[in-house]
PDB file of N, CA, C and O in Angstrom:
ATOM      1  N   MET A   1       4.612  -9.641  12.409  1.00  0.00           N
ATOM      2  CA  MET A   1       3.894  -8.207  12.607  1.00  0.00           C
ATOM      3  C   MET A   1       3.210  -8.175  11.052  1.00  0.00           C
ATOM      4  O   MET A   1       3.540  -8.690   9.984  1.00  0.00           O
ATOM      5  N   SER A   2       2.053  -7.277  11.491  1.00  0.00           N
ATOM      6  CA  SER A   2       0.946  -7.192  10.516  1.00  0.00           C
ATOM      7  C   SER A   2       1.184  -6.258  10.002  1.00  0.00           C
ATOM      8  O   SER A   2       1.562  -5.227  10.558  1.00  0.00           O
ATOM      9  N   ARG A   3       0.902  -6.524   8.061  1.00  0.00           N
ATOM     10  CA  ARG A   3       1.111  -5.635   7.098  1.00  0.00           C
ATOM     11  C   ARG A   3       0.407  -4.796   7.233  1.00  0.00           C
ATOM     12  O   ARG A   3      -0.199  -4.836   6.162  1.00  0.00           O
ATOM     13  N   ILE A   4      -0.136  -3.752   7.955  1.00  0.00           N
ATOM     14  CA  ILE A   4      -1.094  -2.673   8.053  1.00  0.00           C
ATOM     15  C   ILE A   4      -0.615  -1.281   8.391  1.00  0.00           C
ATOM     16  O   ILE A   4       0.134  -1.213   9.366  1.00  0.00           O
ATOM     17  N   CYS A   5      -0.928  -0.098   7.727  1.00  0.00           N
ATOM     18  CA  CYS A   5      -0.796   1.053   8.029  1.00  0.00           C
ATOM     19  C   CYS A   5      -1.583   1.404   9.340  1.00  0.00           C
ATOM     20  O   CYS A   5      -2.730   1.114   9.682  1.00  0.00           O
ATOM     21  N   SER A   6      -0.573   2.140   9.974  1.00  0.00           N
ATOM     22  CA  SER A   6      -1.368   2.698  11.203  1.00  0.00           C
ATOM     23  C   SER A   6      -2.448   3.883  11.441  1.00  0.00           C
ATOM     24  O   SER A   6      -3.350   3.999  12.271  1.00  0.00           O
ATOM     25  N   ILE A   7      -1.909   4.893  10.167  1.00  0.00           N
ATOM     26  CA  ILE A   7      -2.955   5.850   9.641  1.00  0.00           C
ATOM     27  C   ILE A   7      -4.008   5.442   9.053  1.00  0.00           C
ATOM     28  O   ILE A   7      -5.159   5.483   9.488  1.00  0.00           O
ATOM     29  N   ARG A   8      -3.592   4.990   7.929  1.00  0.00           N
ATOM     30  CA  ARG A   8      -4.677   4.772   6.922  1.00  0.00           C
ATOM     31  C   ARG A   8      -5.668   3.350   6.985  1.00  0.00           C
ATOM     32  O   ARG A   8      -6.813   3.269   6.541  1.00  0.00           O
ATOM     33  N   GLY A   9      -4.862   2.230   7.688  1.00  0.00           N
ATOM     34  CA  GLY A   9      -5.494   0.861   7.870  1.00  0.00           C
ATOM     35  C   GLY A   9      -5.714   0.522   6.550  1.00  0.00           C
ATOM     36  O   GLY A   9      -6.844   0.266   6.134  1.00  0.00           O
ATOM     37  N   SER A  10      -4.621   0.497   5.788  1.00  0.00           N
ATOM     38  CA  SER A  10      -4.435  -0.172   4.355  1.00  0.00           C
ATOM     39  C   SER A  10      -3.479  -1.389   4.670  1.00  0.00           C
ATOM     40  O   SER A  10      -2.473  -1.253   5.366  1.00  0.00           O
ATOM     41  N   HIS A  11      -3.876  -2.615   4.094  1.00  0.00           N
ATOM     42  CA  HIS A  11      -3.471  -3.979   4.292  1.00  0.00           C
ATOM     43  C   HIS A  11      -3.595  -4.726   3.186  1.00  0.00           C
ATOM     44  O   HIS A  11      -4.434  -4.570   2.299  1.00  0.00           O
ATOM     45  N   VAL A  12      -2.792  -5.501   3.242  1.00  0.00           N
ATOM     46  CA  VAL A  12      -2.671  -6.520   1.916  1.00  0.00           C
ATOM     47  C   VAL A  12      -4.106  -7.291   1.251  1.00  0.00           C
ATOM     48  O   VAL A  12      -4.832  -8.111   1.814  1.00  0.00           O
ATOM     49  N   ARG A  13      -4.194  -6.887   0.267  1.00  0.00           N
ATOM     50  CA  ARG A  13      -5.344  -7.382  -0.533  1.00  0.00           C
ATOM     51  C   ARG A  13      -5.144  -8.818  -1.425  1.00  0.00           C
ATOM     52  O   ARG A  13      -4.059  -9.150  -1.903  1.00  0.00           O
ATOM     53  N   SER A  14      -6.394  -9.603  -1.557  1.00  0.00           N
ATOM     54  CA  SER A  14      -5.970 -10.404  -2.378  1.00  0.00           C
ATOM     55  C   SER A  14      -6.726  -9.805  -4.047  1.00  0.00           C
ATOM     56  O   SER A  14      -7.476  -8.856  -4.274  1.00  0.00           O
ATOM     57  N   GLY A  15      -6.202 -10.702  -4.841  1.00  0.00           N
ATOM     58  CA  GLY A  15      -6.049 -10.295  -6.388  1.00  0.00           C
ATOM     59  C   GLY A  15      -6.174 -11.328  -7.187  1.00  0.00           C
ATOM     60  O   GLY A  15      -6.218 -12.419  -6.619  1.00  0.00           O
ATOM     61  N   GLY A  16      -6.276 -11.313  -8.820  1.00  0.00           N
ATOM     62  CA  GLY A  16      -5.720 -12.041  -9.693  1.00  0.00           C
ATOM     63  C   GLY A  16      -4.923 -11.747 -10.638  1.00  0.00           C
ATOM     64  O   GLY A  16      -4.891 -10.662 -11.219  1.00  0.00           O
ATOM     65  N   ARG A  17      -3.998 -13.012 -10.923  1.00  0.00           N
ATOM     66  CA  ARG A  17      -3.504 -12.429 -12.044  1.00  0.00           C
ATOM     67  C   ARG A  17      -3.853 -13.739 -13.308  1.00  0.00           C
ATOM     68  O   ARG A  17      -3.860 -14.960 -13.155  1.00  0.00           O
ATOM     69  N   ILE A  18      -4.138 -12.853 -14.643  1.00  0.00           N
ATOM     70  CA  ILE A  18      -4.617 -13.916 -15.749  1.00  0.00           C
ATOM     71  C   ILE A  18      -3.377 -14.510 -16.343  1.00  0.00           C
ATOM     72  O   ILE A  18      -2.489 -13.781 -16.784  1.00  0.00           O
ATOM     73  N   HIS A  19      -3.304 -15.683 -16.363  1.00  0.00           N
ATOM     74  CA  HIS A  19      -2.349 -16.357 -17.770  1.00  0.00           C
ATOM     75  C   HIS A  19      -2.753 -16.596 -18.898  1.00  0.00           C
ATOM     76  O   HIS A  19      -3.789 -17.249 -19.023  1.00  0.00           O
ATOM     77  N   ARG A  20      -2.088 -16.161 -19.962  1.00  0.00           N
ATOM     78  CA  ARG A  20      -2.305 -16.092 -21.151  1.00  0.00           C
ATOM     79  C   ARG A  20      -1.123 -17.060 -22.225  1.00  0.00           C
ATOM     80  O   ARG A  20       0.103 -17.056 -22.114  1.00  0.00           O
ATOM     81  N   SER A  21      -1.876 -17.760 -23.144  1.00  0.00           N
ATOM     82  CA  SER A  21      -1.377 -18.229 -24.357  1.00  0.00           C
ATOM     83  C   SER A  21      -1.302 -18.017 -25.587  1.00  0.00           C
ATOM     84  O   SER A  21      -2.473 -18.004 -25.967  1.00  0.00           O
ATOM     85  N   GLY A  22      -0.689 -17.853 -26.385  1.00  0.00           N
ATOM     86  CA  GLY A  22      -0.865 -17.815 -27.689  1.00  0.00           C
ATOM     87  C   GLY A  22      -0.085 -17.074 -28.374  1.00  0.00           C
ATOM     88  O   GLY A  22       1.038 -16.958 -27.882  1.00  0.00           O
ATOM     89  N   LEU A  23      -0.245 -16.602 -29.202  1.00  0.00           N
ATOM     90  CA  LEU A  23       0.381 -15.524 -30.195  1.00  0.00           C
ATOM     91  C   LEU A  23      -0.646 -14.210 -30.703  1.00  0.00           C
ATOM     92  O   LEU A  23      -1.612 -14.408 -31.440  1.00  0.00           O
ATOM     93  N   ALA A  24      -0.356 -13.159 -30.301  1.00  0.00           N
ATOM     94  CA  ALA A  24      -1.562 -11.858 -30.866  1.00  0.00           C
ATOM     95  C   ALA A  24      -1.460 -12.004 -32.545  1.00  0.00           C
ATOM     96  O   ALA A  24      -0.628 -12.431 -33.345  1.00  0.00           O
ATOM     97  N   LYS A  25      -2.886 -11.357 -32.605  1.00  0.00           N
ATOM     98  CA  LYS A  25      -3.177 -11.641 -33.982  1.00  0.00           C
ATOM     99  C   LYS A  25      -2.529 -10.295 -34.514  1.00  0.00           C
ATOM    100  O   LYS A  25      -2.285 -10.297 -35.721  1.00  0.00           O
ATOM    101  N   LYS A  26      -2.211  -9.145 -33.805  1.00  0.00           N
ATOM    102  CA  LYS A  26      -1.151  -8.330 -34.922  1.00  0.00           C
ATOM    103  C   LYS A  26       0.176  -8.875 -34.843  1.00  0.00           C
ATOM    104  O   LYS A  26       1.069  -8.049 -35.029  1.00  0.00           O
ATOM    105  N   LYS A  27       0.498  -9.951 -34.635  1.00  0.00           N
ATOM    106  CA  LYS A  27       1.781 -10.105 -34.627  1.00  0.00           C
ATOM    107  C   LYS A  27       1.873 -11.849 -35.263  1.00  0.00           C
ATOM    108  O   LYS A  27       2.594 -12.750 -34.835  1.00  0.00           O
ATOM    109  N   GLY A  28       0.849 -11.900 -36.435  1.00  0.00           N
ATOM    110  CA  GLY A  28       0.808 -12.983 -36.929  1.00  0.00           C
ATOM    111  C   GLY A  28       0.150 -14.638 -36.152  1.00  0.00           C
ATOM    112  O   GLY A  28       0.439 -15.731 -36.639  1.00  0.00           O
ATOM    113  N   GLY A  29      -0.586 -14.499 -35.125  1.00  0.00           N
ATOM    114  CA  GLY A  29      -0.744 -15.422 -34.391  1.00  0.00           C
ATOM    115  C   GLY A  29      -2.473 -15.605 -34.539  1.00  0.00           C
ATOM    116  O   GLY A  29      -3.092 -14.933 -35.364  1.00  0.00           O
ATOM    117  N   ILE A  30      -3.045 -16.436 -33.782  1.00  0.00           N
ATOM    118  CA  ILE A  30      -4.715 -16.789 -33.631  1.00  0.00           C
ATOM    119  C   ILE A  30      -5.521 -15.982 -32.531  1.00  0.00           C
ATOM    120  O   ILE A  30      -6.739 -15.822 -32.450  1.00  0.00           O
ATOM    121  N   GLY A  31      -4.245 -15.395 -31.492  1.00  0.00           N
ATOM    122  CA  GLY A  31      -5.071 -14.197 -30.589  1.00  0.00           C
ATOM    123  C   GLY A  31      -4.201 -15.441 -29.371  1.00  0.00           C
ATOM    124  O   GLY A  31      -3.462 -16.420 -29.467  1.00  0.00           O
ATOM    125  N   ARG A  32      -4.779 -14.734 -28.418  1.00  0.00           N
ATOM    126  CA  ARG A  32      -4.176 -15.072 -27.076  1.00  0.00           C
ATOM    127  C   ARG A  32      -5.566 -15.434 -26.273  1.00  0.00           C
ATOM    128  O   ARG A  32      -6.621 -14.827 -26.462  1.00  0.00           O
ATOM    129  N   HIS A  33      -5.394 -16.551 -25.319  1.00  0.00           N
ATOM    130  CA  HIS A  33      -6.135 -17.171 -24.807  1.00  0.00           C
ATOM    131  C   HIS A  33      -6.137 -17.144 -23.446  1.00  0.00           C
ATOM    132  O   HIS A  33      -5.030 -16.900 -22.965  1.00  0.00           O
ATOM    133  N   VAL A  34      -7.061 -17.324 -22.634  1.00  0.00           N
ATOM    134  CA  VAL A  34      -6.921 -17.200 -20.814  1.00  0.00           C
ATOM    135  C   VAL A  34      -7.037 -18.756 -20.490  1.00  0.00           C
ATOM    136  O   VAL A  34      -8.043 -19.433 -20.704  1.00  0.00           O
ATOM    137  N   THR A  35      -5.732 -19.251 -19.886  1.00  0.00           N
ATOM    138  CA  THR A  35      -5.474 -20.683 -19.631  1.00  0.00           C
ATOM    139  C   THR A  35      -5.968 -20.614 -18.111  1.00  0.00           C
ATOM    140  O   THR A  35      -6.605 -21.564 -17.654  1.00  0.00           O
ATOM    141  N   LYS A  36      -5.668 -19.458 -17.302  1.00  0.00           N
ATOM    142  CA  LYS A  36      -5.884 -19.907 -15.811  1.00  0.00           C
ATOM    143  C   LYS A  36      -5.462 -18.299 -15.176  1.00  0.00           C
ATOM    144  O   LYS A  36      -4.622 -17.439 -15.439  1.00  0.00           O
ATOM    145  N   VAL A  37      -6.645 -18.487 -14.140  1.00  0.00           N
ATOM    146  CA  VAL A  37      -6.642 -17.321 -13.102  1.00  0.00           C
ATOM    147  C   VAL A  37      -6.020 -17.763 -12.174  1.00  0.00           C
ATOM    148  O   VAL A  37      -6.449 -18.771 -11.612  1.00  0.00           O
ATOM    149  N   VAL A  38      -4.643 -17.050 -11.670  1.00  0.00           N
ATOM    150  CA  VAL A  38      -4.161 -17.398 -10.516  1.00  0.00           C
ATOM    151  C   VAL A  38      -4.277 -16.154  -9.385  1.00  0.00           C
ATOM    152  O   VAL A  38      -4.072 -14.966  -9.634  1.00  0.00           O
ATOM    153  N   LYS A  39      -4.636 -16.693  -8.144  1.00  0.00           N
ATOM    154  CA  LYS A  39      -4.555 -15.636  -6.889  1.00  0.00           C
ATOM    155  C   LYS A  39      -3.108 -15.001  -6.661  1.00  0.00           C
ATOM    156  O   LYS A  39      -2.052 -15.624  -6.770  1.00  0.00           O
ATOM    157  N   ARG A  40      -3.238 -13.689  -6.333  1.00  0.00           N
ATOM    158  CA  ARG A  40      -1.675 -13.263  -5.792  1.00  0.00           C
ATOM    159  C   ARG A  40      -2.182 -11.747  -4.660  1.00  0.00           C
ATOM    160  O   ARG A  40      -3.178 -11.030  -4.760  1.00  0.00           O
ATOM    161  N   LYS A  41      -1.206 -11.701  -3.794  1.00  0.00           N
ATOM    162  CA  LYS A  41      -1.192 -10.652  -2.776  1.00  0.00           C
ATOM    163  C   LYS A  41      -0.394  -9.347  -3.657  1.00  0.00           C
ATOM    164  O   LYS A  41       0.524  -9.260  -4.472  1.00  0.00           O
ATOM    165  N   VAL A  42      -1.279  -8.478  -3.003  1.00  0.00           N
ATOM    166  CA  VAL A  42      -1.543  -6.937  -3.292  1.00  0.00           C
ATOM    167  C   VAL A  42      -0.880  -6.304  -2.334  1.00  0.00           C
ATOM    168  O   VAL A  42      -1.858  -6.104  -1.614  1.00  0.00           O
ATOM    169  N   SER A  43       0.398  -5.616  -1.488  1.00  0.00           N
ATOM    170  CA  SER A  43       0.730  -5.803  -0.525  1.00  0.00           C
ATOM    171  C   SER A  43       1.182  -4.178  -0.684  1.00  0.00           C
ATOM    172  O   SER A  43       1.882  -3.700  -1.577  1.00  0.00           O
ATOM    173  N   PRO A  44       0.460  -3.367   0.653  1.00  0.00           N
ATOM    174  CA  PRO A  44       0.942  -2.041   0.524  1.00  0.00           C
ATOM    175  C   PRO A  44       2.005  -1.498   0.534  1.00  0.00           C
ATOM    176  O   PRO A  44       2.788  -2.135   1.238  1.00  0.00           O
ATOM    177  N   ASN A  45       2.599  -0.311  -0.056  1.00  0.00           N
ATOM    178  CA  ASN A  45       4.043  -0.385   0.326  1.00  0.00           C
ATOM    179  C   ASN A  45       4.358   0.705   1.730  1.00  0.00           C
ATOM    180  O   ASN A  45       4.302   1.931   1.827  1.00  0.00           O
ATOM    181  N   LEU A  46       4.718  -0.431   2.763  1.00  0.00           N
ATOM    182  CA  LEU A  46       4.898   0.230   4.055  1.00  0.00           C
ATOM    183  C   LEU A  46       6.361   0.254   4.472  1.00  0.00           C
ATOM    184  O   LEU A  46       7.141  -0.568   3.992  1.00  0.00           O
ATOM    185  N   GLN A  47       6.707   1.055   5.242  1.00  0.00           N
ATOM    186  CA  GLN A  47       7.714   1.881   5.805  1.00  0.00           C
ATOM    187  C   GLN A  47       7.868   2.352   7.085  1.00  0.00           C
ATOM    188  O   GLN A  47       7.409   3.464   7.342  1.00  0.00           O
ATOM    189  N   ASN A  48       8.533   1.596   8.101  1.00  0.00           N
ATOM    190  CA  ASN A  48       8.937   1.890   9.550  1.00  0.00           C
ATOM    191  C   ASN A  48       9.809   3.183   9.445  1.00  0.00           C
ATOM    192  O   ASN A  48      10.948   3.408   9.038  1.00  0.00           O
ATOM    193  N   LYS A  49       8.619   4.080  10.081  1.00  0.00           N
ATOM    194  CA  LYS A  49       9.172   5.491  10.441  1.00  0.00           C
ATOM    195  C   LYS A  49       8.899   6.304  11.523  1.00  0.00           C
ATOM    196  O   LYS A  49       7.809   6.306  12.095  1.00  0.00           O
ATOM    197  N   ARG A  50      10.183   7.245  11.938  1.00  0.00           N
ATOM    198  CA  ARG A  50       9.962   7.935  13.370  1.00  0.00           C
ATOM    199  C   ARG A  50       9.732   9.208  12.666  1.00  0.00           C
ATOM    200  O   ARG A  50      10.394   9.744  11.777  1.00  0.00           O
ATOM    201  N   ILE A  51       8.680   9.563  13.240  1.00  0.00           N
ATOM    202  CA  ILE A  51       8.195  10.951  13.425  1.00  0.00           C
ATOM    203  C   ILE A  51       8.108  11.679  14.192  1.00  0.00           C
ATOM    204  O   ILE A  51       7.621  11.323  15.266  1.00  0.00           O
ATOM    205  N   TRP A  52       8.505  12.932  14.020  1.00  0.00           N
ATOM    206  CA  TRP A  52       8.791  13.579  14.789  1.00  0.00           C
ATOM    207  C   TRP A  52       7.680  14.831  15.328  1.00  0.00           C
ATOM    208  O   TRP A  52       7.738  15.889  14.702  1.00  0.00           O
ATOM    209  N   VAL A  53       6.787  14.738  16.346  1.00  0.00           N
ATOM    210  CA  VAL A  53       6.063  15.722  17.188  1.00  0.00           C
ATOM    211  C   VAL A  53       6.564  16.579  17.749  1.00  0.00           C
ATOM    212  O   VAL A  53       7.156  16.261  18.780  1.00  0.00           O
ATOM    213  N   PRO A  54       6.562  18.139  17.314  1.00  0.00           N
ATOM    214  CA  PRO A  54       7.054  19.126  17.698  1.00  0.00           C
ATOM    215  C   PRO A  54       6.506  19.390  19.099  1.00  0.00           C
ATOM    216  O   PRO A  54       7.212  20.006  19.897  1.00  0.00           O
ATOM    217  N   GLU A  55       5.104  18.895  19.497  1.00  0.00           N
ATOM    218  CA  GLU A  55       3.898  19.243  20.461  1.00  0.00           C
ATOM    219  C   GLU A  55       4.484  18.599  21.682  1.00  0.00           C
ATOM    220  O   GLU A  55       4.819  19.135  22.738  1.00  0.00           O
ATOM    221  N   PHE A  56       4.542  17.291  21.309  1.00  0.00           N
ATOM    222  CA  PHE A  56       5.216  16.253  22.642  1.00  0.00           C
ATOM    223  C   PHE A  56       6.619  16.872  22.784  1.00  0.00           C
ATOM    224  O   PHE A  56       6.971  17.453  23.811  1.00  0.00           O
ATOM    225  N   GLY A  57       7.501  16.699  21.562  1.00  0.00           N
ATOM    226  CA  GLY A  57       8.890  17.114  21.717  1.00  0.00           C
ATOM    227  C   GLY A  57       9.359  15.879  21.993  1.00  0.00           C
ATOM    228  O   GLY A  57      10.106  15.795  22.969  1.00  0.00           O
ATOM    229  N   HIS A  58       9.006  14.473  21.119  1.00  0.00           N
ATOM    230  CA  HIS A  58       9.911  13.420  21.003  1.00  0.00           C
ATOM    231  C   HIS A  58       9.008  12.400  19.745  1.00  0.00           C
ATOM    232  O   HIS A  58       7.801  12.426  19.505  1.00  0.00           O
ATOM    233  N   TYR A  59       9.822  11.757  19.257  1.00  0.00           N
ATOM    234  CA  TYR A  59       9.415  10.933  17.793  1.00  0.00           C
ATOM    235  C   TYR A  59       8.287   9.933  18.253  1.00  0.00           C
ATOM    236  O   TYR A  59       8.105   9.906  19.470  1.00  0.00           O
ATOM    237  N   VAL A  60       7.654   9.271  17.635  1.00  0.00           N
ATOM    238  CA  VAL A  60       6.653   8.602  17.412  1.00  0.00           C
ATOM    239  C   VAL A  60       6.958   7.481  16.670  1.00  0.00           C
ATOM    240  O   VAL A  60       7.240   7.891  15.544  1.00  0.00           O
ATOM    241  N   ARG A  61       7.060   6.141  16.716  1.00  0.00           N
ATOM    242  CA  ARG A  61       7.676   4.831  15.960  1.00  0.00           C
ATOM    243  C   ARG A  61       6.462   4.484  15.110  1.00  0.00           C
ATOM    244  O   ARG A  61       5.621   3.896  15.790  1.00  0.00           O
ATOM    245  N   LEU A  62       6.124   4.647  13.925  1.00  0.00           N
ATOM    246  CA  LEU A  62       4.911   4.331  13.170  1.00  0.00           C
ATOM    247  C   LEU A  62       5.313   3.388  11.988  1.00  0.00           C
ATOM    248  O   LEU A  62       6.315   3.631  11.315  1.00  0.00           O
ATOM    249  N   LYS A  63       4.358   2.099  11.705  1.00  0.00           N
ATOM    250  CA  LYS A  63       4.490   1.511  10.196  1.00  0.00           C
ATOM    251  C   LYS A  63       3.798   2.334   9.539  1.00  0.00           C
ATOM    252  O   LYS A  63       2.674   2.615   9.954  1.00  0.00           O
ATOM    253  N   LEU A  64       4.254   2.863   8.470  1.00  0.00           N
ATOM    254  CA  LEU A  64       3.212   3.873   7.313  1.00  0.00           C
ATOM    255  C   LEU A  64       3.309   3.395   5.745  1.00  0.00           C
ATOM    256  O   LEU A  64       4.158   2.728   5.153  1.00  0.00           O
ATOM    257  N   SER A  65       2.335   3.886   5.406  1.00  0.00           N
ATOM    258  CA  SER A  65       2.527   3.428   3.780  1.00  0.00           C
ATOM    259  C   SER A  65       2.778   4.710   3.447  1.00  0.00           C
ATOM    260  O   SER A  65       2.799   5.692   4.188  1.00  0.00           O
ATOM    261  N   CYS A  66       3.074   4.598   1.624  1.00  0.00           N
ATOM    262  CA  CYS A  66       3.865   5.922   1.289  1.00  0.00           C
ATOM    263  C   CYS A  66       2.974   7.232   1.195  1.00  0.00           C
ATOM    264  O   CYS A  66       3.332   8.406   1.277  1.00  0.00           O
ATOM    265  N   LYS A  67       1.593   6.645   0.982  1.00  0.00           N
ATOM    266  CA  LYS A  67       0.233   7.622   0.970  1.00  0.00           C
ATOM    267  C   LYS A  67       0.144   8.151   2.574  1.00  0.00           C
ATOM    268  O   LYS A  67       0.004   9.374   2.588  1.00  0.00           O
ATOM    269  N   ALA A  68       0.180   7.642   3.749  1.00  0.00           N
ATOM    270  CA  ALA A  68       0.375   8.152   4.944  1.00  0.00           C
ATOM    271  C   ALA A  68       1.451   9.027   5.104  1.00  0.00           C
ATOM    272  O   ALA A  68       1.160  10.083   5.666  1.00  0.00           O
ATOM    273  N   ILE A  69       2.716   8.869   4.736  1.00  0.00           N
ATOM    274  CA  ILE A  69       3.842   9.534   4.954  1.00  0.00           C
ATOM    275  C   ILE A  69       3.318  11.277   4.255  1.00  0.00           C
ATOM    276  O   ILE A  69       3.299  12.299   4.940  1.00  0.00           O
ATOM    277  N   LYS A  70       3.020  11.214   3.075  1.00  0.00           N
ATOM    278  CA  LYS A  70       2.424  12.246   2.247  1.00  0.00           C
ATOM    279  C   LYS A  70       1.567  12.948   3.225  1.00  0.00           C
ATOM    280  O   LYS A  70       1.862  14.097   3.555  1.00  0.00           O
ATOM    281  N   THR A  71       0.483  12.325   3.740  1.00  0.00           N
ATOM    282  CA  THR A  71      -0.539  12.726   4.128  1.00  0.00           C
ATOM    283  C   THR A  71      -0.028  13.875   5.640  1.00  0.00           C
ATOM    284  O   THR A  71      -0.470  14.957   6.026  1.00  0.00           O
ATOM    285  N   ILE A  72       1.003  13.029   6.112  1.00  0.00           N
ATOM    286  CA  ILE A  72       1.521  13.703   7.275  1.00  0.00           C
ATOM    287  C   ILE A  72       2.492  14.883   6.853  1.00  0.00           C
ATOM    288  O   ILE A  72       2.682  15.819   7.630  1.00  0.00           O
ATOM    289  N   THR A  73       3.063  14.829   5.692  1.00  0.00           N
ATOM    290  CA  THR A  73       3.699  16.226   5.480  1.00  0.00           C
ATOM    291  C   THR A  73       3.464  16.860   5.076  1.00  0.00           C
ATOM    292  O   THR A  73       4.234  17.804   4.895  1.00  0.00           O
ATOM    293  N   LYS A  74       1.427  16.847   4.320  1.00  0.00           N
ATOM    294  CA  LYS A  74       0.634  17.712   4.178  1.00  0.00           C
ATOM    295  C   LYS A  74      -0.259  18.403   5.262  1.00  0.00           C
ATOM    296  O   LYS A  74      -0.600  19.570   5.066  1.00  0.00           O
ATOM    297  N   ASN A  75      -0.563  17.904   6.125  1.00  0.00           N
ATOM    298  CA  ASN A  75      -1.261  18.270   7.308  1.00  0.00           C
ATOM    299  C   ASN A  75      -0.762  18.129   8.461  1.00  0.00           C
ATOM    300  O   ASN A  75      -1.614  18.503   9.267  1.00  0.00           O
ATOM    301  N   GLY A  76       0.436  17.690   9.137  1.00  0.00           N
ATOM    302  CA  GLY A  76       1.270  17.761  10.085  1.00  0.00           C
ATOM    303  C   GLY A  76       0.850  16.595  11.018  1.00  0.00           C
ATOM    304  O   GLY A  76      -0.218  15.991  11.123  1.00  0.00           O
ATOM    305  N   ALA A  77       2.181  16.462  11.741  1.00  0.00           N
ATOM    306  CA  ALA A  77       1.913  15.101  12.559  1.00  0.00           C
ATOM    307  C   ALA A  77       0.925  15.173  13.407  1.00  0.00           C
ATOM    308  O   ALA A  77       0.103  14.278  13.212  1.00  0.00           O
ATOM    309  N   LEU A  78       0.600  16.071  14.512  1.00  0.00           N
ATOM    310  CA  LEU A  78      -0.081  16.084  15.301  1.00  0.00           C
ATOM    311  C   LEU A  78      -1.556  15.751  14.800  1.00  0.00           C
ATOM    312  O   LEU A  78      -2.225  14.935  15.435  1.00  0.00           O
ATOM    313  N   ASN A  79      -2.072  16.378  13.662  1.00  0.00           N
ATOM    314  CA  ASN A  79      -3.148  16.470  13.346  1.00  0.00           C
ATOM    315  C   ASN A  79      -3.848  15.031  12.714  1.00  0.00           C
ATOM    316  O   ASN A  79      -4.887  14.452  13.029  1.00  0.00           O
ATOM    317  N   THR A  80      -2.661  14.676  11.537  1.00  0.00           N
ATOM    318  CA  THR A  80      -2.895  13.286  11.490  1.00  0.00           C
ATOM    319  C   THR A  80      -3.133  12.395  12.396  1.00  0.00           C
ATOM    320  O   THR A  80      -4.135  11.682  12.349  1.00  0.00           O
ATOM    321  N   LEU A  81      -2.156  12.317  13.424  1.00  0.00           N
ATOM    322  CA  LEU A  81      -2.099  11.258  14.450  1.00  0.00           C
ATOM    323  C   LEU A  81      -3.179  11.228  15.509  1.00  0.00           C
ATOM    324  O   LEU A  81      -3.374  10.344  16.343  1.00  0.00           O
ATOM    325  N   MET A  82      -3.825  12.317  15.331  1.00  0.00           N
ATOM    326  CA  MET A  82      -5.257  12.647  16.258  1.00  0.00           C
ATOM    327  C   MET A  82      -6.354  12.303  15.397  1.00  0.00           C
ATOM    328  O   MET A  82      -7.461  12.082  15.889  1.00  0.00           O
ATOM    329  N   LYS A  83      -6.158  12.235  14.181  1.00  0.00           N
ATOM    330  CA  LYS A  83      -7.384  12.106  13.217  1.00  0.00           C
ATOM    331  C   LYS A  83      -7.299  10.647  12.986  1.00  0.00           C
ATOM    332  O   LYS A  83      -8.278  10.191  12.395  1.00  0.00           O
ATOM    333  N   ALA A  84      -6.276   9.711  13.336  1.00  0.00           N
ATOM    334  CA  ALA A  84      -6.154   8.118  12.942  1.00  0.00           C
ATOM    335  C   ALA A  84      -6.371   7.711  13.916  1.00  0.00           C
ATOM    336  O   ALA A  84      -6.292   6.483  13.942  1.00  0.00           O
ATOM    337  N   GLY A  85      -6.883   8.611  15.697  1.00  0.00           N
ATOM    338  CA  GLY A  85      -6.781   7.824  17.082  1.00  0.00           C
ATOM    339  C   GLY A  85      -5.961   7.626  17.259  1.00  0.00           C
ATOM    340  O   GLY A  85      -5.992   6.518  17.795  1.00  0.00           O
ATOM    341  N   LEU A  86      -4.451   8.149  17.152  1.00  0.00           N
ATOM    342  CA  LEU A  86      -3.427   7.220  17.999  1.00  0.00           C
ATOM    343  C   LEU A  86      -3.005   8.067  18.987  1.00  0.00           C
ATOM    344  O   LEU A  86      -2.160   7.645  19.776  1.00  0.00           O
ATOM    345  N   VAL A  87      -3.501   9.373  19.118  1.00  0.00           N
ATOM    346  CA  VAL A  87      -3.127  10.089  20.297  1.00  0.00           C
ATOM    347  C   VAL A  87      -4.200  10.536  21.046  1.00  0.00           C
ATOM    348  O   VAL A  87      -4.007  11.167  22.085  1.00  0.00           O
TER     349      VAL A  87
END
């Protein structure tokens, strides 16, 4: 299954991690040096949730990021689902 939020559309992004070697100058070394830049993946914090929609009278099962859960809590389930185009 894809790692995409149903509401916000946030997905896995790629980034870089910098590898460094050496001892810092303030710790008595000659400084840190970049030796390599490695690709890494940054995943959204996705949760499988059942959201109660009182206007429909039943639950809707969604894969949501935590930010989307906060949005649903703030704006209401039906309003958020309509804005996302899921209803």
